[in-house]
C-alpha positions in Angstrom: -11.7 37.0 53.6 -14.9 36.8 51.7 -15.3 35.3 48.2 -15.9 37.6 45.3 -19.6 37.6 44.2 -18.8 36.2 40.8 -16.7 33.3 42.2 -19.4 32.5 44.8 -22.0 32.4 42.0 -19.9 29.9 40.0 -19.5 27.6 43.1 -23.3 27.7 43.8 -24.0 26.8 40.2 -21.8 23.7 40.3 -23.3 22.7 43.6 -26.8 22.8 42.2 -25.6 20.9 39.1 -24.2 18.1 41.3 -27.4 17.8 43.3 -29.4 17.5 40.1 -27.1 14.8 38.6 -26.6 12.8 41.8 -30.1 11.1 41.8 -29.6 9.9 38.2 -26.3 8.3 38.9 -27.5 6.8 42.2 -29.8 4.5 40.3 -26.9 3.0 38.5 -25.0 0.2 40.3 -21.3 -0.3 40.0 -19.5 -3.6 40.6 -18.8 -2.7 44.2 -22.2 -1.4 45.0 -24.7 -3.2 47.3 -26.4 -6.1 45.4 -29.5 -8.2 46.2 -28.7 -11.6 47.7 -30.7 -14.5 49.0 -31.7 -14.4 52.7 -31.9 -17.0 55.4 -34.3 -16.5 58.2 -33.2 -18.0 61.5 -35.6 -19.8 63.9 -35.3 -16.6 66.1 -36.6 -14.5 63.2 -33.3 -12.8 62.3 -32.6 -12.3 58.6 -29.1 -13.1 57.4 -27.7 -12.6 53.9 -26.9 -15.8 52.1 -24.6 -16.5 49.2 -22.9 -19.6 47.7 -19.1 -19.8 47.5 -17.4 -21.8 44.7 -16.3 -25.3 45.5 -12.8 -25.7 46.8 -10.8 -29.0 46.5 -8.7 -29.8 49.5 -6.0 -32.5 49.1 -4.2 -33.8 52.1 -2.1 -36.8 53.1 -3.5 -39.7 55.1 -2.0 -40.3 58.5 -0.5 -43.7 59.2 -3.6 -44.5 61.3 -5.8 -43.4 58.4 -3.9 -45.5 55.9 -4.2 -48.5 58.2 -8.0 -48.0 58.7 -8.7 -47.7 54.9 -6.5 -50.7 54.1 -8.4 -52.8 56.7 -11.8 -51.4 55.4 -10.8 -52.3 51.8 -9.8 -55.8 52.8 -13.1 -56.3 54.7 -15.1 -55.0 51.8 -13.5 -57.3 49.3 -14.1 -60.3 51.7 -17.8 -59.3 52.0 -18.1 -59.0 48.3 -16.7 -62.5 47.8 -18.5 -64.3 50.6 -21.9 -62.6 50.8 -23.5 -64.8 48.1 -22.4 -68.0 50.0 -24.0 -66.6 53.2 -27.3 -66.0 51.3 -27.1 -69.5 49.8 -26.5 -71.0 53.2 -29.6 -69.2 54.6 -31.7 -70.3 51.7 -30.6 -74.0 52.0 -31.1 -74.0 55.8 -34.6 -72.7 55.4 -35.4 -75.4 52.8 -34.0 -78.1 55.0 -35.9 -76.9 58.0 -39.1 -77.0 56.0 -38.4 -80.6 55.0 -37.8 -81.6 58.6 -40.8 -79.9 60.1 -43.0 -83.1 60.2 -40.2 -85.7 60.2 -39.7 -87.3 63.6 -37.8 -90.4 62.5 -34.1 -89.9 63.2 -33.0 -92.1 60.3 -35.2 -90.2 57.8 -34.0 -86.8 59.2 -30.3 -87.9 58.7 -31.1 -89.0 55.1 -32.6 -85.6 54.3 -29.7 -83.8 55.8 -27.1 -86.0 54.1 -28.7 -85.6 50.7 -28.6 -81.8 51.0 -25.1 -82.0 52.4 -23.9 -83.9 49.2 -25.7 -81.3 47.1 -24.0 -78.4 48.9 -20.6 -80.1 48.7 -21.0 -80.6 45.0 -22.1 -77.0 44.4 -19.8 -75.1 46.8 -16.7 -77.1 47.7 -14.4 -75.8 44.9 -15.3 -72.2 45.6 -15.1 -72.4 49.4 -11.7 -74.1 49.4 -10.3 -71.0 47.5 -11.3 -68.7 50.4 -8.6 -67.4 52.7 -8.7 -67.8 56.4 -9.8 -64.2 56.8 -12.6 -64.6 54.2 -13.7 -67.7 56.1 -14.1 -65.7 59.2 -16.1 -63.1 57.4 -18.3 -65.8 55.9 -19.1 -67.2 59.3 -20.1 -63.8 60.5 -22.4 -63.3 57.5 -23.9 -66.8 58.0 -24.7 -65.7 61.6 -26.2 -62.5 60.2 -28.4 -64.3 57.6 -29.5 -67.3 59.6 -29.5 -66.1 63.2 -27.3 -69.0 64.3 -23.6 -69.3 64.6 -21.8 -72.0 62.7 -21.3 -74.1 65.8 -25.0 -74.2 66.4 -25.7 -75.1 62.8 -23.2 -78.0 62.8 -24.5 -79.2 66.2 -28.1 -79.1 64.9 -27.5 -81.0 61.7 -24.3 -83.1 62.4 -24.3 -83.6 66.1 -22.3 -82.4 69.1 -19.1 -84.4 68.4 -18.8 -83.1 64.9 -19.4 -79.5 66.0 -16.8 -79.8 68.8 -14.3 -81.2 66.3 -14.7 -78.3 63.8 -14.6 -75.8 66.6 -11.2 -77.2 67.6 -10.0 -76.9 64.0 -11.3 -73.3 63.8 -9.5 -72.4 67.0 -6.2 -73.8 65.6 -6.6 -71.4 62.7 -7.3 -68.4 64.9 -11.1 -68.5 64.4 -14.2 -69.4 66.3 -17.3 -71.1 65.1 -19.3 -69.5 67.9 -18.5 -66.0 67.0 -21.5 -63.7 67.0 -22.4 -60.9 64.6 -22.6 -57.5 66.3 -23.8 -54.9 63.7 -24.2 -52.2 66.3 -20.7 -52.2 67.7 -17.9 -54.6 66.7 -19.2 -55.3 63.2 -20.6 -51.8 62.4 -18.3 -51.4 59.4 -19.2 -54.8 58.1 -22.9 -54.0 58.4 -22.5 -50.8 56.3 -20.5 -52.7 53.7 -23.0 -55.6 53.6 -25.8 -53.2 52.9 -24.0 -51.7 50.0 -22.9 -55.0 48.6 -26.4 -56.4 49.0 -27.7 -53.7 46.7 -25.0 -54.6 44.1 -26.2 -58.2 44.1 -29.8 -57.2 44.1 -30.6 -58.4 47.6 -32.8 -56.4 49.9 -30.0 -56.4 52.5 
């Protein structure tokens, strides 16, 4: 069934009108139309659209293992914060003693120099060091090893003799410690090394 000529004329008119208006409205962008975005070019040369999503806060509960780790980490950080200045002081004093002993060959004179500095150290640090816990004492020995390159047994042996070093090693073992413990920043003491570097900046040391 064919359309009447008048009706066909009206339909063609509206079709032509839509074709004339369409280019005008095509230039207007609605909220859901395609918009320009940043682009990321991959190493292979592909171009990928890029946009930034708003931040999202994710809150979760720590596992028992996680709580244990962070409790131990906090305890270690507090111990480093307290003992690091003493380790730096020990390194400074040892360097000073070694400079004084460089050209001294007489054993009696060497002992006098060491004893004078020992009295000075006791006067300056005894009260503070006696307040340290056993755990903090272990951390201090590690840090002394880090700062001086020698463990505490070697230091005592050098300045006080083998018998004194052996005695204090025995005492340390009784308290679950070890004067000969080494500092291992790459493996066993990796967490301590990270903390030391942060704490060093707080105290103004180069680390």
